[in-house]
C-alpha positions as CSV (number, residue, x, y, z in Angstrom):
1,M,-1.3,31.8,14.9
2,R,-3.7,29.6,16.7
3,E,-7.3,30.8,17.0
4,G,-8.3,31.9,20.5
5,V,-4.7,32.6,21.6
6,L,-4.1,36.2,22.9
7,I,-1.0,37.9,21.6
8,A,-0.1,38.7,25.3
9,D,0.2,35.0,25.9
10,I,2.7,34.6,23.0
11,L,4.9,37.7,23.4
12,K,7.4,37.6,26.3
13,S,7.5,40.6,28.6
14,C,10.3,43.1,28.5
15,P,13.3,41.6,30.3
16,I,14.2,44.9,31.9
17,C,11.0,46.5,33.2
18,K,8.6,43.5,32.8
19,S,6.1,45.5,30.8
20,R,3.9,43.6,28.4
21,A,5.4,43.9,24.9
22,Y,3.5,45.5,22.0
23,I,3.2,44.5,18.4
24,E,1.7,46.7,15.7
25,K,1.4,46.9,12.0
26,E,3.3,49.9,10.6
27,M,1.2,51.8,8.1
28,A,1.5,55.3,6.6
29,D,-0.7,56.8,3.9
30,G,-2.1,53.4,3.2
31,Y,1.3,51.7,2.6
32,F,2.5,48.8,4.7
33,F,6.0,49.1,6.1
34,G,6.1,45.9,8.2
35,W,5.5,45.0,11.8
36,S,7.0,46.5,15.0
37,V,7.5,44.8,18.3
38,G,9.0,45.9,21.6
39,C,8.7,47.4,25.0
40,P,6.1,50.2,25.1
41,R,8.1,52.0,27.9
42,Y,11.4,52.1,26.0
43,R,12.8,55.5,25.3
44,I,16.4,56.2,24.2
45,K,18.5,56.9,27.3
46,D,15.6,56.7,29.7
47,G,17.8,55.4,32.5
48,I,15.9,52.1,32.7
49,H,16.6,50.4,29.4
50,A,20.3,50.2,28.5
51,E,19.8,48.9,24.9
52,K,17.5,49.1,22.0
53,M,14.2,47.4,23.1
54,S,12.2,47.3,19.9
55,F,12.4,45.9,16.3
56,H,10.9,47.4,13.2
57,N,10.1,46.4,9.6
58,C,9.5,42.7,10.3
59,R,7.8,41.1,7.2
60,S,5.1,39.3,9.2
61,R,3.6,39.3,12.6
62,E,5.0,35.8,13.2
63,A,8.5,37.0,12.3
64,A,8.2,39.9,14.7
65,I,7.0,37.7,17.5
66,K,9.8,35.2,16.9
67,K,12.5,37.9,16.7
68,W,11.3,39.5,20.0
69,N,10.9,36.3,21.9
70,E,14.3,35.0,20.8
71,W,16.0,38.3,21.8
72,V,14.3,38.3,25.2
73,G,15.3,34.6,25.7
74,A,19.0,35.5,25.0
75,I,18.9,38.4,27.5
76,V,17.2,36.4,30.2
77,K,19.7,33.5,30.2
């Protein structure tokens, strides 16, 4: 990732509610489980989001960003 670029400028917003997407490193008891990315407002059957709005266990931050942005791009067409 280029130095000085904010993650918010790279991740596309949620295509449903327009919230800024999140990205985080999944850690538990000191073990790395991958990166998660998605809509912070998503909850199953919340009445706003009709589908799964997050991805988990991505191997790298760049892979998570790519997966989210490609998925958002396919929804917004």
